[in-house]
KEKE-3310 file (N, C-alpha, C; in steps of 0.2 Angstrom, whole numbers, plus 5000, padded with zeros to 4 digits):
npx = (5572:5572:5572:5581:5581:5594:5599:5612:5625:5638:5651:5658:5649:5639:5644:5646:5633:5627:5634:5632:5618:5616:5622:5612:5603:5597:5594:5603:5602:5611:5613:5622:5618:5604:5595:5597:5593:5580:5574:5578:5570:5557:5556:5557:5549:5541:5549:5555:5556:5558:5565:5580:5585:5596:5598:5607:5611:5618:5612:5598:5589:5586:5574:5566:5567:5560:5548:5545:5545:5534:5523:5518:5519:5518:5529:5538:5549:5565:5573:5590:5601:5614:5608:5601:5592:5577:5568:5571:5568:5554:5550:5554:5545:5533:5535:5532:5540:5543:5551:5565:5582:5595:5612:5628:5624:5621:5623:5616:5604:5598:5594:5585:5575:5571:5566:5555:5547:5544:5537:5525:5520:5519:5510:5499:5497:5497:5507:5506:5512:5511:5502:5495:5487:5477:5469:5463:5459:5452:5457:5466:5481:5489:5505:5509:5499:5483:5468:5452:5439:5423:5413:5410:5419:5431:5430:5429:5442:5451:5448:5452:5466:5471:5469:5478:5482:5473:5459:5443:5426:5411:5401:5408:5413:5402:5397:5406:5407:5397:5382:5380:5371:5371:5368:5366:5363:5365:5375:5381:5393:5403:5402:5407:5420:5425:5425:5434:5445:5447:5451:5463:5471:5471:5471:5459:5461:5474:5479:5487:5484:5471:5464:5452:5444:5438:5421:5421:5426:5437:5454:5467:5482:5493)
npy = (4089:4079:4083:4078:4076:4073:4067:4064:4060:4054:4059:4053:4043:4052:4059:4049:4044:4056:4059:4048:4048:4060:4056:4049:4059:4066:4079:4083:4089:4089:4086:4086:4089:4086:4095:4107:4102:4099:4112:4118:4110:4113:4125:4124:4113:4110:4108:4096:4079:4067:4060:4054:4046:4045:4035:4036:4049:4065:4074:4073:4059:4048:4042:4051:4062:4058:4056:4070:4075:4069:4075:4086:4083:4072:4067:4055:4044:4037:4026:4025:4015:4009:4001:3987:3978:3969:3974:3988:3991:3989:3998:4010:4010:4011:4024:4031:4029:4025:4016:4005:4003:3993:3997:3989:3993:3992:4007:4007:4000:4009:4019:4012:4009:4022:4026:4017:4021:4034:4032:4026:4037:4047:4042:4043:4056:4074:4087:4104:4119:4125:4116:4099:4087:4073:4063:4050:4049:4061:4072:4087:4095:4109:4115:4104:4102:4095:4100:4104:4101:4104:4093:4101:4112:4106:4101:4114:4120:4110:4112:4125:4123:4114:4122:4132:4149:4152:4162:4159:4159:4163:4156:4145:4139:4134:4126:4116:4110:4100:4102:4116:4129:4141:4158:4175:4184:4177:4173:4161:4154:4163:4163:4150:4151:4161:4153:4144:4152:4156:4144:4141:4151:4163:4180:4190:4203:4205:4194:4178:4166:4165:4175:4188:4192:4206:4207:4195:4183:4172:4169:4157:4159:4154)
npz = (4821:4835:4853:4867:4885:4895:4911:4920:4930:4929:4920:4909:4905:4902:4891:4882:4879:4875:4863:4855:4854:4847:4835:4829:4825:4836:4847:4861:4878:4892:4909:4924:4937:4946:4952:4944:4932:4934:4936:4924:4915:4919:4915:4901:4896:4885:4874:4874:4869:4876:4891:4898:4911:4925:4940:4952:4958:4963:4977:4974:4974:4959:4958:4965:4957:4946:4951:4954:4941:4936:4942:4935:4922:4908:4900:4891:4900:4901:4912:4915:4922:4934:4944:4944:4950:4951:4960:4960:4947:4947:4956:4949:4938:4945:4949:4938:4926:4909:4903:4907:4908:4912:4916:4912:4895:4877:4868:4856:4859:4868:4859:4851:4860:4863:4851:4849:4860:4856:4844:4848:4856:4846:4838:4845:4851:4847:4845:4847:4847:4863:4867:4868:4860:4863:4854:4855:4868:4869:4875:4880:4883:4891:4891:4898:4907:4911:4903:4909:4901:4893:4881:4870:4872:4870:4857:4850:4854:4849:4835:4833:4836:4826:4815:4815:4815:4806:4801:4809:4806:4816:4810:4803:4814:4821:4811:4811:4824:4833:4842:4843:4838:4825:4826:4822:4832:4843:4857:4860:4855:4858:4872:4875:4870:4878:4890:4887:4886:4899:4905:4899:4902:4895:4891:4885:4882:4879:4871:4871:4864:4858:4847:4844:4830:4823:4819:4812:4818:4825:4828:4831:4838:4844)
capx = (5576:5569:5576:5581:5585:5598:5601:5617:5631:5644:5652:5660:5643:5635:5647:5645:5626:5625:5637:5628:5611:5617:5623:5605:5599:5593:5598:5603:5604:5614:5614:5624:5615:5597:5591:5598:5589:5572:5573:5578:5564:5551:5555:5557:5547:5537:5553:5558:5552:5559:5570:5584:5587:5600:5596:5611:5612:5619:5607:5591:5588:5583:5567:5562:5567:5555:5541:5544:5543:5527:5518:5515:5521:5518:5534:5541:5555:5568:5578:5596:5604:5617:5604:5597:5588:5570:5564:5572:5564:5547:5549:5555:5539:5528:5536:5530:5545:5541:5556:5571:5588:5601:5619:5629:5620:5624:5620:5611:5598:5594:5591:5579:5570:5568:5562:5549:5542:5542:5533:5519:5518:5517:5504:5493:5497:5499:5510:5505:5515:5511:5496:5496:5481:5477:5463:5460:5456:5449:5460:5470:5485:5493:5511:5509:5493:5477:5462:5445:5435:5417:5414:5410:5425:5436:5429:5431:5449:5454:5447:5457:5473:5472:5468:5482:5484:5467:5453:5437:5420:5407:5397:5412:5414:5395:5396:5411:5406:5390:5379:5380:5367:5373:5363:5370:5361:5366:5382:5383:5400:5407:5402:5411:5427:5426:5426:5441:5451:5449:5454:5470:5474:5472:5468:5456:5463:5481:5479:5493:5482:5465:5463:5446:5444:5431:5416:5421:5426:5442:5460:5472:5489:5498)
capy = (4085:4079:4085:4074:4079:4068:4068:4059:4063:4051:4063:4049:4040:4057:4061:4043:4044:4062:4059:4042:4050:4065:4053:4047:4065:4068:4085:4082:4094:4085:4089:4081:4091:4085:4101:4111:4099:4100:4119:4119:4106:4116:4132:4122:4107:4109:4107:4090:4073:4062:4061:4049:4048:4040:4035:4037:4056:4069:4079:4070:4052:4048:4041:4057:4066:4055:4058:4077:4077:4066:4079:4090:4081:4064:4066:4049:4044:4030:4026:4022:4015:4003:3998:3983:3974:3969:3979:3995:3991:3989:4005:4015:4010:4014:4031:4033:4028:4022:4010:4004:4000:3992:3997:3992:3991:3995:4013:4006:3998:4015:4022:4008:4010:4029:4026:4013:4025:4040:4030:4026:4044:4051:4040:4045:4063:4079:4093:4111:4124:4123:4111:4092:4084:4066:4062:4044:4051:4067:4077:4092:4098:4115:4115:4097:4101:4093:4104:4101:4104:4100:4091:4107:4116:4102:4102:4121:4121:4106:4115:4130:4120:4111:4127:4137:4155:4153:4165:4155:4163:4159:4151:4140:4135:4131:4120:4111:4108:4098:4105:4123:4132:4148:4164:4181:4187:4172:4173:4155:4153:4168:4161:4144:4153:4164:4148:4141:4157:4156:4138:4140:4156:4168:4186:4192:4210:4204:4186:4174:4160:4166:4182:4190:4196:4210:4206:4189:4177:4171:4165:4154:4162:4151)
capz = (4826:4842:4858:4873:4891:4899:4918:4921:4933:4926:4914:4904:4902:4899:4884:4877:4877:4871:4856:4852:4852:4842:4828:4827:4824:4842:4850:4868:4883:4897:4915:4930:4943:4945:4953:4938:4927:4935:4935:4916:4912:4921:4910:4894:4895:4879:4869:4874:4867:4881:4896:4900:4918:4929:4947:4957:4957:4969:4980:4974:4971:4953:4959:4967:4951:4941:4954:4953:4934:4935:4946:4931:4915:4906:4895:4892:4904:4902:4917:4913:4929:4936:4949:4939:4953:4950:4965:4957:4941:4949:4959:4943:4934:4950:4950:4932:4921:4903:4902:4912:4905:4917:4914:4906:4889:4871:4866:4851:4863:4870:4853:4849:4865:4862:4845:4850:4864:4852:4839:4851:4858:4841:4835:4850:4853:4842:4849:4843:4852:4871:4867:4866:4859:4863:4851:4857:4874:4868:4880:4878:4889:4889:4895:4902:4912:4908:4904:4911:4895:4891:4874:4865:4872:4867:4850:4848:4855:4844:4829:4833:4836:4819:4810:4818:4811:4801:4804:4808:4807:4820:4806:4802:4820:4822:4806:4813:4831:4834:4848:4843:4832:4824:4825:4823:4838:4849:4859:4863:4853:4862:4879:4875:4869:4885:4895:4885:4887:4906:4906:4896:4905:4890:4892:4879:4880:4877:4870:4869:4860:4854:4845:4841:4823:4823:4813:4808:4822:4830:4825:4835:4836:4849)
cpx = (5573:5574:5575:5584:5588:5601:5606:5623:5638:5646:5654:5654:5639:5637:5645:5638:5624:5628:5633:5622:5611:5619:5617:5600:5594:5598:5598:5606:5605:5615:5617:5621:5607:5593:5591:5593:5582:5570:5573:5572:5558:5550:5555:5554:5544:5542:5556:5553:5552:5565:5573:5587:5591:5597:5600:5614:5614:5613:5600:5592:5584:5576:5563:5562:5561:5548:5540:5541:5536:5521:5515:5517:5521:5523:5537:5548:5558:5573:5584:5601:5608:5613:5599:5593:5581:5566:5565:5568:5557:5546:5550:5548:5533:5529:5534:5535:5542:5545:5562:5576:5593:5608:5623:5625:5623:5620:5614:5604:5594:5591:5585:5573:5567:5564:5555:5544:5540:5537:5526:5516:5516:5511:5498:5492:5499:5501:5509:5506:5515:5506:5498:5489:5481:5470:5459:5456:5451:5451:5465:5474:5488:5499:5511:5503:5487:5471:5456:5440:5429:5418:5414:5416:5431:5436:5431:5439:5453:5453:5452:5464:5475:5471:5472:5483:5478:5462:5447:5431:5416:5403:5401:5413:5408:5395:5401:5410:5398:5388:5378:5376:5369:5367:5367:5369:5363:5374:5385:5391:5404:5408:5407:5418:5429:5428:5433:5446:5452:5453:5461:5474:5476:5468:5465:5458:5470:5482:5485:5491:5476:5463:5456:5447:5437:5427:5416:5421:5433:5448:5465:5479:5495:5504)
cpy = (4085:4080:4080:4077:4073:4071:4063:4062:4060:4054:4059:4046:4046:4059:4055:4043:4050:4061:4053:4045:4055:4062:4050:4053:4067:4074:4083:4087:4089:4089:4084:4083:4090:4091:4106:4108:4100:4107:4121:4116:4110:4123:4130:4115:4105:4107:4100:4084:4068:4064:4054:4050:4043:4040:4038:4044:4060:4073:4076:4064:4052:4046:4047:4062:4064:4057:4066:4079:4074:4070:4084:4089:4074:4063:4059:4049:4037:4031:4022:4022:4008:3999:3993:3978:3974:3974:3986:3996:3992:3996:4011:4015:4012:4021:4035:4033:4024:4016:4010:4000:4000:3993:3991:3989:3995:4001:4012:4004:4004:4018:4018:4009:4017:4029:4023:4018:4031:4038:4029:4032:4047:4049:4042:4053:4068:4085:4099:4116:4122:4118:4104:4089:4076:4064:4056:4045:4057:4072:4082:4095:4104:4115:4109:4097:4100:4098:4101:4105:4100:4098:4096:4111:4112:4102:4109:4122:4117:4109:4121:4128:4117:4116:4133:4143:4156:4157:4161:4159:4159:4154:4145:4136:4131:4125:4114:4107:4106:4100:4112:4125:4139:4152:4170:4185:4183:4172:4167:4153:4157:4166:4155:4146:4157:4159:4145:4145:4156:4149:4137:4146:4162:4174:4189:4199:4210:4196:4183:4168:4162:4173:4183:4194:4199:4208:4200:4183:4177:4168:4163:4156:4159:4148)
cpz = (4832:4848:4864:4879:4894:4906:4920:4924:4932:4920:4908:4900:4899:4892:4879:4875:4873:4864:4852:4849:4846:4835:4825:4826:4830:4845:4858:4873:4889:4903:4920:4936:4943:4947:4947:4933:4928:4934:4927:4913:4913:4916:4903:4892:4888:4873:4868:4873:4872:4885:4897:4907:4922:4936:4952:4956:4963:4971:4980:4970:4964:4953:4961:4961:4947:4944:4953:4946:4933:4938:4941:4923:4914:4901:4896:4896:4903:4907:4915:4919:4930:4941:4945:4943:4951:4954:4962:4951:4942:4952:4953:4939:4939:4950:4943:4926:4915:4901:4907:4908:4910:4914:4916:4900:4883:4869:4861:4854:4865:4864:4851:4854:4864:4856:4845:4854:4860:4847:4842:4853:4852:4837:4839:4850:4847:4847:4845:4848:4859:4872:4865:4866:4859:4861:4853:4863:4874:4874:4877:4884:4886:4894:4900:4906:4908:4909:4905:4906:4895:4884:4869:4866:4869:4860:4847:4848:4850:4837:4828:4832:4829:4813:4812:4813:4805:4804:4803:4810:4812:4817:4805:4808:4822:4817:4808:4819:4832:4841:4848:4837:4831:4823:4827:4829:4844:4851:4862:4862:4857:4869:4879:4874:4875:4890:4894:4887:4895:4908:4904:4898:4900:4891:4886:4877:4878:4876:4868:4864:4855:4853:4842:4835:4822:4817:4810:4813:4826:4826:4831:4833:4840:4845)
residu = (MET:GLN:GLU:ILE:LEU:LEU:ILE:GLU:ASP:ASP:LEU:ASP:MET:GLN:THR:LEU:ILE:SER:ASP:TYR:LEU:GLU:ASN:TYR:ASP:PHE:LYS:VAL:ASP:ALA:PHE:GLU:ASN:PRO:LYS:ASP:ALA:LEU:LEU:HIS:PHE:GLN:GLN:ASN:LYS:GLN:LYS:TYR:ALA:LEU:ILE:VAL:LEU:ASP:LEU:MET:LEU:PRO:GLN:ILE:ASP:GLY:PHE:ASP:VAL:CYS:LYS:LYS:ILE:ARG:GLU:ASN:SER:ASP:ILE:PRO:ILE:ILE:ILE:SER:SER:ALA:ARG:GLY:GLU:MET:SER:ASP:LYS:ILE:LEU:GLY:PHE:ASP:PHE:GLY:ALA:ASP:ASP:TYR:LEU:ALA:LYS:PRO:TYR:GLU:PRO:ARG:GLU:LEU:VAL:LEU:ARG:ILE:ASN:SER:ILE:LEU:ARG:ARG:THR:ASN:GLN:LYS:ASN:LYS:GLN:ILE:GLY:ASP:PHE:GLU:ILE:ASP:GLU:ALA:LYS:MET:GLU:ILE:LYS:VAL:GLU:GLY:LEU:LEU:LEU:ASP:LEU:THR:LYS:ILE:GLU:TYR:ASP:ILE:LEU:HIS:LEU:PHE:LEU:VAL:ASN:SER:ASP:LYS:VAL:LEU:SER:ARG:GLU:THR:ILE:SER:ASN:ALA:VAL:SER:GLY:ILE:GLU:TYR:ASN:SER:LYS:ASP:ARG:THR:ILE:ASP:MET:HIS:ILE:SER:ASN:ILE:ARG:GLN:LYS:ILE:GLY:ASP:ASP:PRO:LYS:ASP:PRO:LYS:TYR:ILE:LYS:SER:VAL:TRP:GLY:ILE:GLY:TYR:LYS:PHE:ILE:GLY)
# end
């Protein structure tokens, strides 16, 4: 079941959208206060597949909410608003929205738009724990932040992610990743993994993601 974050201060509309989406097997977390929604999202961003965002909100305008989300996340955003002017739609896309539905609309249309966006997203990206892989662009993000990886670092981390919880020997890593020659006395693989750990914020003494397996190699545990 995929989870949706709904930011909508009209409680009747909030209930209508939530109930309708839940009938289509989406789990909805709804907020009327955008500040509470932003705080919650920052703490739980990895769990959500998409955000449905109203524009006319208390305390913070919906465009500003969209801008704040885009500062550190590329999660799909559908704006759901009574502001249906073309200028508002253009501004919404400028701030990073993926789609714009002008109220009133049939809830079924929202479901269709959500499914369309999620199909495109799922074709392109893989979500594995805190990590998101975009194989077309050869990019990996951790908790929504793009990692600055070399080609070899990308290949090694990708190998770990798609083989989660499997012990990979140094020889296995060498055979799977072009550009690395395996030698039992050579520490090249360890050097690359040390660089990856630094970039993903992993402490080798207390690893959250990459665990050393003495005498063999490594295991991704995230």
